[in-house]
N, C-alpha and C positions, 0 to 999 in steps of 0.2 A: 713674318719677315726675316727674323733671325735664322730660321731653319733654311730659308731660301739662300741667304748669304752664306751660311755654313756649307750648304750643298754646292754652291758655285765655287767656293774656295777649294773644297775637296776635289771637285772635278778639274779645276784649273791646275791644282797641284799634281794630280794624277796624270793629266795630259802632258805636263812638262816632263814627268818621269818617263812616260812612254815615248814621247817624241825624242828625248835625249837618248834613250836606249836603242831606238830604231835608226838613228841618224847614221847614214852611210851604209845601211844594210840594203840588201836587194829584196825585191818583191818575189816571193816564190812563184814558180810557173805552174799555178794550179789550173785544173780543168774546171770549167763552170758550165753547168747545164743551162742552156738557153730556153726561152719559151717555146721555140719550135721543136724542142726535144733533142737538138744537136748539141754537141759540146764545143766550147771554144777555149783556147788557152789564154790565160791572162797576159802572156807576153805579146799576143796579137794586138793588144790595146796600147801598151806602152812602148812598143818598139819604134814607132814613127813620130812620137811626140808626147805631149803631156796628156794625162788621163785623170779624170775625177772619178773616184769610186764612191758611190753613195750607198750606204747600207740603210734599207728602209723596210717598212711594214705597212700593211693596209689599215691597221687599226689605230695608228698613232696620228693625231690630227696634224702635227707639224710636218709630217712626211708629204702631205698633199701640197703644202706651200713650197717645200723644197723641190718637189717634182716639177711644179710649174716654173720655178726659177731656173732649174737645170734644163728644162725644155727650151726656155728662152736662150740660155747660154749655148745649147746645142745648135739652135737655129742660127745664132749669130757667129759662132766660131767653129762650126764643123768644117767648113772649107779651109780654115786656117790650120787644121791639124789637131784641134782639141777633140778628145774623145771622152764620152761620159758613159759610165757603166753603172747601172743600178743593180744592186745585189739585194734580193728580197730575203728577209730573215723571219718570215712567218713560220709558225709551227707547222709541222706536216698536216695537222688536222684541218688547217684553213688555207692550204696552198691553192685550193680551187678558187679562191677569191682574187688571186693575183691577176690573171688575164683580164677579167672583167674590170678590175680597178684601173689597169693600164689603158684599156680600150676606152673607158668612159672619159679619161683625162687626156686622151690623145697623146700619150707619151711617145716621143720620136727618137729617143736614144735607147741603146741596148740595155 
């Protein structure tokens, strides 16, 4: 239990440091390779309204719950201008698991 509290305190402290250092900075206009093989610019997502960027992987159990929640958000707020972008961080050795994982869970956001 003490380890959990210590880890949470550490993560909370680091989050505050990172958030404060990024405040007021702009998101870089990076190119992202999409599942269809084409590239999209990050600016295409945040130019018309708010965007949620979710970094996820196929092997972490919490990512499945997050994906389900983000799918619901996407369905409820997509018409209001909210965009959700999932960025997979699997290692190159298991990138072939991404598309089946998304298809199985019927993910509706990019």
